[in-house]
C-alpha positions as a Python dict, from the first residue, in 0.01 Angstrom:
ca = {
    (1, 'M'): (0, 0, 0),
    (2, 'A'): (97, 76, -359),
    (3, 'N'): (340, 343, -241),
    (4, 'E'): (497, 153, 49),
    (5, 'W'): (826, 136, -143),
    (6, 'A'): (870, 512, -96),
    (7, 'T'): (942, 471, 275),
    (8, 'F'): (1220, 211, 250),
    (9, 'G'): (1592, 224, 170),
    (10, 'A'): (1818, 499, 42),
    (11, 'D'): (1800, 715, -269),
    (12, 'L'): (2034, 644, -560),
    (13, 'H'): (2072, 877, -858),
    (14, 'L'): (2164, 704, -1185),
    (15, 'D'): (2189, 843, -1537),
    (16, 'L'): (2032, 572, -1755),
    (17, 'R'): (2092, 568, -2128),
    (18, 'D'): (1774, 457, -2305),
    (19, 'A'): (1952, 365, -2626),
    (20, 'A'): (2156, 99, -2452),
    (21, 'G'): (1856, -100, -2328),
    (22, 'L'): (1732, -98, -1970),
    (23, 'R'): (1952, -375, -1832),
    (24, 'T'): (2267, -269, -2018),
    (25, 'G'): (2203, 98, -1942),
    (26, 'L'): (2158, 24, -1572),
    (27, 'M'): (2482, -178, -1561),
    (28, 'D'): (2673, 97, -1745),
    (29, 'A'): (2539, 361, -1506),
    (30, 'L'): (2636, 160, -1199),
    (31, 'R'): (2984, 86, -1337),
    (32, 'E'): (3040, 455, -1409),
    (33, 'A'): (2924, 558, -1062),
    (34, 'V'): (3169, 310, -905),
    (35, 'R'): (3452, 386, -1148),
    (36, 'T'): (3442, 761, -1084),
    (37, 'G'): (3419, 717, -708),
    (38, 'R'): (3068, 859, -676),
    (39, 'L'): (2971, 527, -516),
    (40, 'A'): (3246, 455, -266),
    (41, 'P'): (3360, 100, -178),
    (42, 'G'): (3128, -50, 82),
    (43, 'T'): (2828, 166, -12),
    (44, 'R'): (2504, -28, 31),
    (45, 'L'): (2279, -13, -274),
    (46, 'P'): (1900, -6, -266),
    (47, 'S'): (1724, -340, -284),
    (48, 'S'): (1624, -457, -630),
    (49, 'R'): (1260, -396, -537),
    (50, 'Q'): (1322, -40, -425),
    (51, 'L'): (1549, 57, -716),
    (52, 'A'): (1304, -93, -966),
    (53, 'A'): (1022, 112, -816),
    (54, 'D'): (1239, 428, -815),
    (55, 'L'): (1339, 382, -1180),
    (56, 'G'): (1000, 258, -1300),
    (57, 'I'): (1139, -66, -1446),
    (58, 'A'): (1087, -436, -1379),
    (59, 'R'): (1236, -580, -1063),
    (60, 'N'): (1389, -871, -1259),
    (61, 'T'): (1582, -621, -1473),
    (62, 'V'): (1748, -476, -1162),
    (63, 'A'): (1808, -817, -1006),
    (64, 'D'): (1975, -945, -1325),
    (65, 'A'): (2192, -631, -1351),
    (66, 'Y'): (2301, -669, -988),
    (67, 'A'): (2385, -1038, -1044),
    (68, 'D'): (2596, -962, -1352),
    (69, 'L'): (2788, -688, -1173),
    (70, 'V'): (2853, -920, -879),
    (71, 'A'): (2994, -1175, -1122),
    (72, 'E'): (3216, -905, -1278),
    (73, 'G'): (3347, -801, -935),
    (74, 'W'): (3189, -457, -924),
    (75, 'L'): (2944, -548, -647),
    (76, 'T'): (2917, -797, -364),
    (77, 'A'): (2604, -964, -231),
    (78, 'R'): (2576, -1138, 105),
    (79, 'Q'): (2277, -1267, 295),
    (80, 'G'): (2176, -1011, 557),
    (81, 'S'): (2416, -747, 426),
    (82, 'G'): (2247, -661, 99),
    (83, 'T'): (2421, -556, -221),
    (84, 'R'): (2727, -333, -178),
    (85, 'V'): (2999, -175, -389),
    (86, 'A'): (3302, -405, -389),
    (87, 'Q'): (3636, -303, -244),
    (88, 'R'): (3844, -220, -551),
    (89, 'A'): (4216, -149, -544),
    (90, 'E'): (4212, 150, -779),
    (91, 'L'): (3945, 395, -889),
    (92, 'R'): (3960, 650, -1169),
    (93, 'R'): (3821, 974, -1039),
    (94, 'G'): (3601, 1171, -1271),
    (95, 'P'): (3657, 1543, -1206),
    (96, 'A'): (4003, 1662, -1107),
    (97, 'A'): (4068, 1645, -736),
    (98, 'V'): (4019, 1968, -546),
    (99, 'P'): (4352, 2103, -415),
    (100, 'P'): (4382, 2066, -38),
    (101, 'S'): (4290, 2364, 174),
    (102, 'G'): (4543, 2553, 380),
    (103, 'A'): (4430, 2374, 694),
    (104, 'Q'): (4466, 2035, 522),
    (105, 'R'): (4815, 2124, 402),
    (106, 'R'): (4915, 2219, 754),
    (107, 'R'): (4801, 1878, 877),
    (108, 'A'): (4976, 1688, 599),
    (109, 'P'): (5265, 1449, 677),
    (110, 'G'): (5581, 1645, 740),
    (111, 'G'): (5390, 1934, 897),
    (112, 'P'): (5419, 2049, 1259),
    (113, 'R'): (5433, 1769, 1513),
    (114, 'H'): (5332, 1990, 1804),
    (115, 'D'): (5063, 2257, 1809),
    (116, 'L'): (5093, 2541, 2061),
    (117, 'K'): (4897, 2802, 1872),
    (118, 'P'): (4659, 2996, 2098),
    (119, 'G'): (4285, 3018, 2059),
    (120, 'A'): (4165, 2659, 2097),
    (121, 'P'): (4079, 2435, 2394),
    (122, 'D'): (4176, 2072, 2438),
    (123, 'L'): (3922, 1923, 2197),
    (124, 'A'): (3982, 1570, 2326),
    (125, 'S'): (3832, 1679, 2658),
    (126, 'F'): (3492, 1766, 2518),
    (127, 'P'): (3235, 1611, 2760),
    (128, 'R'): (3075, 1379, 2508),
    (129, 'A'): (2875, 1163, 2749),
    (130, 'D'): (2728, 1460, 2937),
    (131, 'W'): (2654, 1644, 2614),
    (132, 'L'): (2481, 1337, 2470),
    (133, 'R'): (2269, 1304, 2783),
    (134, 'A'): (2172, 1671, 2758),
    (135, 'A'): (2093, 1631, 2387),
    (136, 'R'): (1862, 1336, 2456),
    (137, 'Q'): (1684, 1527, 2729),
    (138, 'A'): (1655, 1839, 2514),
    (139, 'V'): (1513, 1660, 2210),
    (140, 'T'): (1271, 1459, 2423),
    (141, 'A'): (1138, 1768, 2602),
    (142, 'A'): (1144, 2006, 2303),
    (143, 'P'): (804, 2149, 2204),
    (144, 'N'): (700, 2104, 1844),
    (145, 'E'): (749, 2473, 1767),
    (146, 'A'): (1120, 2439, 1854),
    (147, 'F'): (1170, 2272, 1516),
    (148, 'G'): (1052, 2582, 1331),
    (149, 'Y'): (1242, 2902, 1252),
    (150, 'G'): (1179, 3069, 1585),
    (151, 'D'): (1295, 3396, 1739),
    (152, 'P'): (1616, 3547, 1595),
    (153, 'R'): (1718, 3625, 1954),
    (154, 'G'): (1752, 3251, 2016),
    (155, 'R'): (1560, 2992, 2214),
    (156, 'I'): (1403, 3131, 2530),
    (157, 'E'): (1522, 2823, 2723),
    (158, 'L'): (1887, 2904, 2646),
    (159, 'R'): (1852, 3278, 2701),
    (160, 'T'): (1692, 3213, 3039),
    (161, 'A'): (1965, 2966, 3138),
    (162, 'L'): (2237, 3206, 3020),
    (163, 'A'): (2089, 3496, 3214),
    (164, 'G'): (2110, 3295, 3536),
    (165, 'Y'): (2456, 3155, 3471),
    (166, 'L'): (2615, 3484, 3363),
    (167, 'A'): (2474, 3667, 3664),
    (168, 'R'): (2602, 3399, 3900),
    (169, 'A'): (2940, 3322, 3747),
    (170, 'R'): (3046, 3642, 3568),
    (171, 'G'): (2863, 3920, 3751),
    (172, 'V'): (2666, 4014, 3438),
    (173, 'Y'): (2331, 4193, 3471),
    (174, 'A'): (2115, 4014, 3217),
    (175, 'S'): (1758, 3926, 3134),
    (176, 'P'): (1645, 3691, 2855),
    (177, 'E'): (1504, 3985, 2657),
    (178, 'R'): (1849, 4148, 2639),
    (179, 'I'): (2031, 3836, 2519),
    (180, 'V'): (2085, 3748, 2153),
    (181, 'V'): (2232, 3407, 2069),
    (182, 'C'): (2465, 3399, 1769),
    (183, 'S'): (2687, 3157, 1579),
    (184, 'G'): (3019, 3243, 1736),
    (185, 'F'): (3187, 3563, 1852),
    (186, 'A'): (3269, 3673, 1497),
    (187, 'H'): (2901, 3649, 1403),
    (188, 'G'): (2806, 3865, 1700),
    (189, 'L'): (3073, 4122, 1618),
    (190, 'M'): (2955, 4136, 1257),
    (191, 'L'): (2601, 4213, 1376),
    (192, 'I'): (2724, 4480, 1618),
    (193, 'G'): (2931, 4638, 1343),
    (194, 'K'): (2630, 4652, 1114),
    (195, 'V'): (2413, 4817, 1381),
    (196, 'L'): (2682, 5067, 1475),
    (197, 'R'): (2726, 5169, 1113),
    (198, 'A'): (2349, 5211, 1077),
    (199, 'R'): (2368, 5439, 1380),
    (200, 'R'): (2621, 5650, 1189),
    (201, 'V'): (2915, 5547, 1405),
    (202, 'R'): (3237, 5599, 1208),
    (203, 'E'): (3508, 5463, 1438),
    (204, 'V'): (3550, 5177, 1685),
    (205, 'A'): (3864, 5196, 1897),
    (206, 'V'): (4055, 4871, 1945),
    (207, 'E'): (4346, 4752, 2157),
    (208, 'S'): (4699, 4767, 2016),
    (209, 'Y'): (4716, 4388, 2023),
    (210, 'G'): (4431, 4159, 1924),
    (211, 'L'): (4294, 3946, 1641),
    (212, 'D'): (4304, 4084, 1289),
    (213, 'V'): (3997, 3876, 1197),
    (214, 'H'): (3795, 4086, 1441),
    (215, 'W'): (3938, 4409, 1308),
    (216, 'D'): (3861, 4296, 954),
    (217, 'L'): (3496, 4231, 1041),
    (218, 'L'): (3454, 4580, 1179),
    (219, 'A'): (3641, 4734, 887),
    (220, 'A'): (3413, 4544, 648),
    (221, 'A'): (3118, 4722, 812),
    (222, 'G'): (3276, 5053, 707),
    (223, 'L'): (3427, 5142, 1045),
    (224, 'R'): (3770, 5297, 1107),
    (225, 'L'): (3977, 5133, 1380),
    (226, 'P'): (4209, 5363, 1576),
    (227, 'A'): (4430, 5170, 1820),
    (228, 'L'): (4469, 5259, 2187),
    (229, 'G'): (4818, 5254, 2329),
    (230, 'C'): (4933, 4999, 2584),
    (231, 'D'): (5196, 4987, 2858),
    (232, 'E'): (5292, 4760, 3146),
    (233, 'R'): (4945, 4815, 3299),
    (234, 'G'): (4758, 4721, 2983),
    (235, 'T'): (4541, 4921, 2743),
    (236, 'R'): (4547, 5297, 2799),
    (237, 'T'): (4174, 5361, 2814),
    (238, 'E'): (4233, 5723, 2913),
    (239, 'E'): (4322, 5782, 2548),
    (240, 'L'): (3956, 5730, 2455),
    (241, 'A'): (3879, 6090, 2549),
    (242, 'A'): (4102, 6214, 2266),
    (243, 'L'): (3923, 6003, 2000),
    (244, 'K'): (3651, 6244, 1894),
    (245, 'G'): (3506, 6016, 1626),
    (246, 'A'): (3487, 5688, 1818),
    (247, 'G'): (3142, 5555, 1907),
    (248, 'A'): (3258, 5227, 2062),
    (249, 'V'): (3567, 5043, 2186),
    (250, 'L'): (3639, 4670, 2156),
    (251, 'M'): (3826, 4530, 2458),
    (252, 'T'): (3927, 4211, 2641),
    (253, 'P'): (3933, 4355, 2998),
    (254, 'A'): (3929, 4032, 3204),
    (255, 'H'): (4231, 3881, 3022),
    (256, 'Q'): (4382, 4088, 2743),
    (257, 'F'): (4437, 3889, 2429),
    (258, 'P'): (4712, 3809, 2364),
    (259, 'L'): (4929, 3999, 2617),
    (260, 'G'): (4757, 3835, 2914),
    (261, 'G'): (4699, 4114, 3164),
    (262, 'A'): (4379, 4212, 3346),
    (263, 'L'): (4270, 4573, 3298),
    (264, 'P'): (4331, 4764, 3626),
    (265, 'P'): (4026, 4903, 3808),
    (266, 'D'): (4103, 5267, 3724),
    (267, 'R'): (4126, 5189, 3353),
    (268, 'R'): (3809, 4983, 3363),
    (269, 'A'): (3634, 5278, 3521),
    (270, 'A'): (3784, 5515, 3262),
    (271, 'A'): (3637, 5309, 2977),
    (272, 'V'): (3289, 5309, 3133),
    (273, 'D'): (3308, 5680, 3219),
    (274, 'W'): (3400, 5757, 2857),
    (275, 'A'): (3098, 5556, 2734),
    (276, 'R'): (2864, 5737, 2975),
    (277, 'T'): (2996, 6080, 2883),
    (278, 'T'): (2992, 6035, 2506),
    (279, 'G'): (2699, 5796, 2465),
    (280, 'G'): (2943, 5536, 2329),
    (281, 'L'): (2958, 5163, 2388),
    (282, 'V'): (3217, 4927, 2530),
    (283, 'L'): (3223, 4594, 2344),
    (284, 'E'): (3348, 4346, 2605),
    (285, 'D'): (3500, 4026, 2467),
    (286, 'D'): (3492, 3782, 2760),
    (287, 'Y'): (3645, 3496, 2564),
    (288, 'D'): (3792, 3295, 2854),
    (289, 'G'): (3669, 3470, 3167),
    (290, 'E'): (3594, 3143, 3350),
    (291, 'F'): (3961, 3041, 3357),
    (292, 'R'): (4148, 3228, 3631),
    (293, 'Y'): (4388, 3020, 3842),
    (294, 'D'): (4550, 3234, 4110),
    (295, 'R'): (4235, 3393, 4255),
    (296, 'Q'): (3865, 3437, 4191),
    (297, 'Q'): (3784, 3536, 3835),
    (298, 'V'): (3773, 3904, 3745),
    (299, 'G'): (3408, 4002, 3710),
    (300, 'A'): (3272, 4124, 3379),
    (301, 'L'): (3309, 4492, 3297),
    (302, 'Q'): (2940, 4491, 3203),
    (303, 'G'): (2847, 4491, 3570),
    (304, 'L'): (2971, 4850, 3601),
    (305, 'D'): (2712, 4982, 3355),
    (306, 'P'): (2480, 4737, 3172),
    (307, 'D'): (2341, 5019, 2959),
    (308, 'R'): (2677, 5116, 2814),
    (309, 'V'): (2853, 4778, 2781),
    (310, 'V'): (2780, 4503, 2527),
    (311, 'Y'): (2891, 4173, 2679),
    (312, 'L'): (3000, 3901, 2432),
    (313, 'G'): (3069, 3546, 2544),
    (314, 'T'): (3122, 3215, 2369),
    (315, 'A'): (3137, 2839, 2423),
    (316, 'S'): (3434, 2807, 2187),
    (317, 'K'): (3699, 2812, 2463),
    (318, 'S'): (3503, 2645, 2742),
    (319, 'L'): (3358, 2363, 2528),
    (320, 'A'): (3444, 2356, 2157),
    (321, 'P'): (3445, 2592, 1857),
    (322, 'A'): (3241, 2340, 1656),
    (323, 'L'): (2929, 2417, 1860),
    (324, 'R'): (2909, 2767, 1706),
    (325, 'L'): (2735, 2906, 2012),
    (326, 'A'): (2793, 3256, 2144),
    (327, 'W'): (2581, 3523, 2307),
    (328, 'M'): (2550, 3896, 2346),
    (329, 'V'): (2404, 4071, 2649),
    (330, 'L'): (2292, 4406, 2512),
    (331, 'P'): (2168, 4736, 2646),
    (332, 'Q'): (1791, 4734, 2624),
    (333, 'A'): (1786, 5005, 2357),
    (334, 'L'): (2020, 4801, 2137),
    (335, 'A'): (1867, 4454, 2173),
    (336, 'D'): (1586, 4501, 1921),
    (337, 'E'): (1820, 4651, 1660),
    (338, 'V'): (2068, 4365, 1686),
    (339, 'A'): (1789, 4105, 1673),
    (340, 'A'): (1651, 4273, 1361),
    (341, 'A'): (1997, 4276, 1198),
    (342, 'K'): (2038, 3907, 1279),
    (343, 'G'): (1699, 3829, 1129),
    (344, 'Q'): (1801, 3995, 803),
    (345, 'V'): (2115, 3788, 747),
    (346, 'D'): (2079, 3473, 957),
    (347, 'W'): (1739, 3418, 1109),
    (348, 'Y'): (1824, 3144, 1349),
    (349, 'C'): (2100, 2942, 1514),
    (350, 'G'): (2050, 2566, 1549),
    (351, 'A'): (1764, 2511, 1794),
    (352, 'L'): (1873, 2162, 1902),
    (353, 'D'): (2222, 2276, 2004),
    (354, 'Q'): (2068, 2570, 2189),
    (355, 'L'): (1827, 2344, 2377),
    (356, 'T'): (2108, 2101, 2454),
    (357, 'F'): (2330, 2378, 2589),
    (358, 'A'): (2041, 2510, 2798),
    (359, 'D'): (2001, 2170, 2962),
    (360, 'F'): (2380, 2145, 2999),
    (361, 'L'): (2380, 2473, 3190),
    (362, 'E'): (2073, 2402, 3404),
    (363, 'S'): (2187, 2055, 3505),
    (364, 'G'): (2521, 2178, 3641),
    (365, 'A'): (2718, 1981, 3382),
    (366, 'Y'): (2870, 2301, 3242),
    (367, 'D'): (2999, 2410, 3584),
    (368, 'R'): (3149, 2065, 3643),
    (369, 'H'): (3319, 2070, 3304),
    (370, 'V'): (3460, 2420, 3351),
    (371, 'R'): (3597, 2328, 3693),
    (372, 'A'): (3761, 2014, 3555),
    (373, 'M'): (3918, 2205, 3267),
    (374, 'R'): (4030, 2482, 3501),
    (375, 'L'): (4232, 2225, 3697),
    (376, 'R'): (4373, 2074, 3377),
    (377, 'Y'): (4481, 2405, 3226),
    (378, 'R'): (4621, 2531, 3556),
    (379, 'R'): (4831, 2216, 3581),
    (380, 'R'): (4971, 2275, 3234),
    (381, 'R'): (5049, 2639, 3306),
    (382, 'D'): (5222, 2540, 3630),
    (383, 'Q'): (5426, 2282, 3441),
    (384, 'L'): (5527, 2547, 3189),
    (385, 'V'): (5636, 2787, 3462),
    (386, 'A'): (5829, 2513, 3645),
    (387, 'A'): (6003, 2398, 3326),
    (388, 'L'): (6110, 2753, 3246),
    (389, 'A'): (6247, 2800, 3597),
    (390, 'E'): (6459, 2486, 3553),
    (391, 'R'): (6565, 2509, 3188),
    (392, 'A'): (6545, 2882, 3110),
    (393, 'P'): (6566, 3064, 3445),
    (394, 'G'): (6600, 3402, 3280),
    (395, 'M'): (6258, 3377, 3115),
    (396, 'E'): (5926, 3423, 3293),
    (397, 'V'): (5564, 3394, 3185),
    (398, 'S'): (5404, 3738, 3167),
    (399, 'G'): (5042, 3827, 3239),
    (400, 'I'): (4802, 3690, 3497),
    (401, 'A'): (4756, 3319, 3568),
    (402, 'A'): (4451, 3271, 3351),
    (403, 'G'): (4315, 3149, 3021),
    (404, 'L'): (4447, 2897, 2772),
    (405, 'H'): (4764, 3073, 2664),
    (406, 'A'): (5077, 3233, 2809),
    (407, 'V'): (5318, 3496, 2679),
    (408, 'L'): (5694, 3438, 2692),
    (409, 'P'): (5876, 3770, 2639),
    (410, 'L'): (6184, 3751, 2417),
    (411, 'P'): (6488, 3979, 2388),
    (412, 'P'): (6459, 4244, 2115),
    (413, 'G'): (6539, 4115, 1768),
    (414, 'T'): (6495, 3744, 1848),
    (415, 'E'): (6126, 3669, 1778),
    (416, 'R'): (6165, 3584, 1410),
    (417, 'E'): (6468, 3366, 1476),
    (418, 'V'): (6287, 3171, 1748),
    (419, 'L'): (5984, 3120, 1523),
    (420, 'R'): (6208, 2986, 1245),
    (421, 'S'): (6370, 2749, 1493),
    (422, 'A'): (6026, 2637, 1614),
    (423, 'A'): (5915, 2557, 1259),
    (424, 'W'): (6239, 2364, 1204),
    (425, 'H'): (6168, 2155, 1514),
    (426, 'G'): (5810, 2081, 1408),
    (427, 'L'): (5653, 2321, 1658),
    (428, 'S'): (5362, 2546, 1559),
    (429, 'V'): (5356, 2859, 1775),
    (430, 'L'): (5288, 3227, 1713),
    (431, 'G'): (5476, 3544, 1798),
    (432, 'I'): (5339, 3863, 1950),
    (433, 'E'): (5397, 4044, 1620),
    (434, 'E'): (5118, 3834, 1468),
    (435, 'F'): (4867, 4022, 1685),
    (436, 'R'): (4997, 4381, 1660),
    (437, 'H'): (4767, 4644, 1514),
    (438, 'P'): (4920, 4795, 1196),
    (439, 'S'): (4925, 5142, 1349),
    (440, 'A'): (5079, 5035, 1679),
    (441, 'P'): (5457, 5064, 1729),
    (442, 'R'): (5673, 4754, 1768),
    (443, 'T'): (5747, 4771, 2138),
    (444, 'R'): (5769, 4405, 2241),
    (445, 'E'): (5862, 4060, 2118),
    (446, 'G'): (5771, 3718, 2246),
    (447, 'L'): (5587, 3392, 2195),
    (448, 'V'): (5214, 3341, 2252),
    (449, 'V'): (5195, 2981, 2373),
    (450, 'G'): (4858, 2805, 2356),
    (451, 'Y'): (4892, 2541, 2626),
    (452, 'G'): (4521, 2458, 2601),
    (453, 'T'): (4549, 2321, 2248),
    (454, 'P'): (4737, 1988, 2291),
    (455, 'T'): (4579, 1678, 2435),
    (456, 'D'): (4705, 1549, 2768),
    (457, 'S'): (4921, 1292, 2590),
    (458, 'A'): (5064, 1548, 2345),
    (459, 'W'): (5136, 1822, 2601),
    (460, 'P'): (5468, 1683, 2742),
    (461, 'G'): (5618, 1650, 2395),
    (462, 'A'): (5498, 1996, 2294),
    (463, 'L'): (5645, 2149, 2610),
    (464, 'E'): (5979, 1979, 2550),
    (465, 'A'): (5985, 2104, 2191),
    (466, 'L'): (5915, 2458, 2314),
    (467, 'L'): (6202, 2447, 2561),
    (468, 'R'): (6442, 2336, 2287),
    (469, 'V'): (6376, 2642, 2071),
    (470, 'L'): (6398, 2910, 2341),
    (471, 'P'): (6712, 3124, 2318),
    (472, 'E'): (6999, 3039, 2549),
    (473, 'E'): (7119, 3296, 2796),
}
């Protein structure tokens, strides 16, 4: 019973000055903590009993110090609410404030009013109630060992659920032993790059248009990145045969990012044939494969040859980037190497989120959410197409009806001007040039419009702002 105090209340670190006397030193320390903002207004302080036990001083000393600080206006004390830091009009901060980050500056007053940048879903539509139900079920049913470090491949419950879902919904040949769960697509690509470099691969071919963050990750692994050409039919995979040093190719075959096309069957076959002939690998980024609106989704390229294609998927577009959940379906010979590489740098992804997502998949909640979002995003894309037909009849959306973004081709020499006009009108949107590989020629201009990003209430205003900045005929 002597140590019962250790289980109650919250910890509070104070720097007491012995020379000032216990009561005076305690009051000075509390004033300084409030004055510098370390104890924010409204913060509940430990009880006098608990703080006295923590500091090894008499309870009356703490009680008297609290009472004096209440009288001075530093603290408040109410029956049933305990002792709290008072609401003060002004506080002197101790250390200098940290300058705002780039993201904070972009969200500051006076920044863009409408966000149509691609790459993000409608975060307001995250299925909170269903996710919370799955989380409760997952935590309740979790075995004790789930709270340890676990297998670097990820929880077996999630890998089993993913194997079933990917086979059913994306045509992926998978088994739990060939799946490695990672913290986002970039994490998975980093691991693949490390393994490829250890295998003495020197080059990974990439598409002419894509994300520089992905190219940078592969380059950081010591890999060269030759770019494949593209035309009106998409990435020219037949050019792979001429790349004598390439050991892999990174592609978005179901929905090319950002240009928006689906890789034709003959070019899909050419990529797989190249991998079979050379012993190379196709790294398939299936970032939004669930969202096709005009017909059934294009199946994963991995189904053509599971031993030569690495399939990478993520929950960032279908649910939310904050979950940091992605997965790789690997050729059997590669699975152990990738798991070992993951264990060296990041042993484990959060087990509770993995268990929650496993339940979310098994219960059917994920399918229901994807179907609901498919209808929502299709409606927005249809509204974009209809608005263009009415207000800018000379402009059409390019690419297939899929995903969370659309490409609006622009006349040569107009992309920069349109982007400047968009910024002037408070619209955040990106141009195709943003995604061009440095070695690829400038052959096209246009806007990459992320219609998945705004909330339902913000979408009409964002669409209207977009229409205002498009060039007149």
